[in-house]
C-alpha positions in Angstrom: -113.4 25.7 -40.6 -109.7 26.9 -42.1 -109.2 28.5 -39.8 -110.9 27.7 -36.4 -110.6 25.8 -33.8 -106.6 25.3 -35.0 -105.5 22.9 -32.5 -103.0 20.0 -32.7 -104.4 18.0 -30.7 -106.9 14.7 -30.4 -109.5 14.6 -28.5 -111.2 11.6 -26.7 -112.9 10.8 -24.1 -112.4 7.8 -21.9 -114.9 8.1 -20.1 -118.2 8.1 -21.5 -116.4 7.1 -25.6 -113.2 4.8 -24.7 -114.0 2.6 -26.9 -114.5 6.0 -29.4 -117.1 8.3 -30.8 -117.0 5.8 -33.8 -117.6 3.0 -32.2 -120.1 4.0 -29.7 -123.3 4.6 -32.0 -124.6 7.6 -31.2 -122.3 9.6 -33.9 -121.6 9.2 -37.4 -118.6 8.8 -38.9 -118.7 12.2 -40.2 -119.7 14.1 -36.2 -117.1 11.4 -34.2 -114.0 12.2 -37.0 -115.6 15.9 -36.1 -114.8 15.2 -32.2 -111.6 13.4 -32.9 -110.3 16.2 -34.6 -111.2 19.4 -33.0 -113.2 18.6 -29.7 -109.9 19.6 -28.3 -110.3 23.5 -29.4 -114.0 22.8 -29.3 -113.6 21.6 -25.2 -111.3 24.7 -23.8 -113.9 27.4 -26.0 -116.7 26.0 -24.5 -115.2 26.1 -20.7 -112.9 29.4 -21.8 -109.8 28.6 -21.8 -109.0 29.5 -25.0 -110.1 33.0 -26.3 -112.0 32.6 -29.6 -110.0 34.5 -32.3 -112.9 34.6 -35.5 -116.0 35.0 -35.9 -116.9 31.3 -36.3 -115.3 30.6 -32.8 -117.9 33.5 -31.2 -120.4 31.9 -33.0 -119.3 28.3 -31.3 -119.2 29.8 -28.2 -122.3 31.6 -28.1 -123.7 28.5 -28.5 -122.0 27.2 -25.6 -123.2 29.6 -23.7 -126.7 29.3 -24.7 -127.4 32.3 -26.8 -128.0 31.4 -29.8 -128.8 27.5 -31.7 -126.3 25.7 -33.5 -126.1 26.0 -36.3 -122.8 25.0 -38.0 -121.6 21.2 -38.1 -119.0 22.3 -35.4 -122.1 23.5 -33.5 -124.2 20.7 -34.2 -122.2 18.0 -33.0 -120.6 19.8 -29.8 -124.0 20.1 -29.1 -124.8 16.7 -29.1 -122.4 15.7 -27.4 -122.7 17.9 -24.2 -125.8 16.8 -23.9 -124.6 13.4 -24.3 -122.5 13.7 -21.4 -124.7 15.4 -19.3 -128.1 13.5 -19.1 -128.9 10.7 -16.7 -127.6 7.9 -17.3 -130.9 5.5 -18.6 -131.6 1.8 -17.4 -130.4 -0.8 -19.6 -132.3 -4.7 -19.4 -130.2 -7.7 -21.7 -134.0 -8.6 -22.5 -134.6 -5.4 -24.2 -137.6 -4.8 -22.6 -139.5 -3.0 -20.2 -137.4 -2.7 -17.1 -138.3 -5.6 -14.1 -140.1 -4.8 -10.9 -138.9 -6.7 -8.2 -142.8 -7.4 -7.0 -144.0 -10.0 -4.5 -146.2 -13.1 -7.5 -148.6 -14.2 -5.3 -149.0 -18.0 -5.2 -150.9 -21.2 -4.1 -150.0 -24.1 -3.2 -152.0 -26.6 -4.6 -152.0 -30.8 -3.8 -152.7 -31.7 -7.1 
């Protein structure tokens, strides 16, 4: 990866990962470091703002277009990131149980 994905810009995603990739729990420390270091280049290649220069970058773009499965660490971590930010938000509860339904329970009043 020495000549590929060269960028001087760090990659951050304040919308989906405001505390950083490593603090969110979706990525390993190594994956978070890859995203921070090369994510800017990954993103530009994915969006077509940057033309691939090396074979590795060409293969990366093919993965972004869905033409091949991710094989390298870079391809896998970018695919994982894109999958995470494009999925619908899941419903979380504080209790850890199933989401509460708005159901009306039948209560009978008794004079015991």
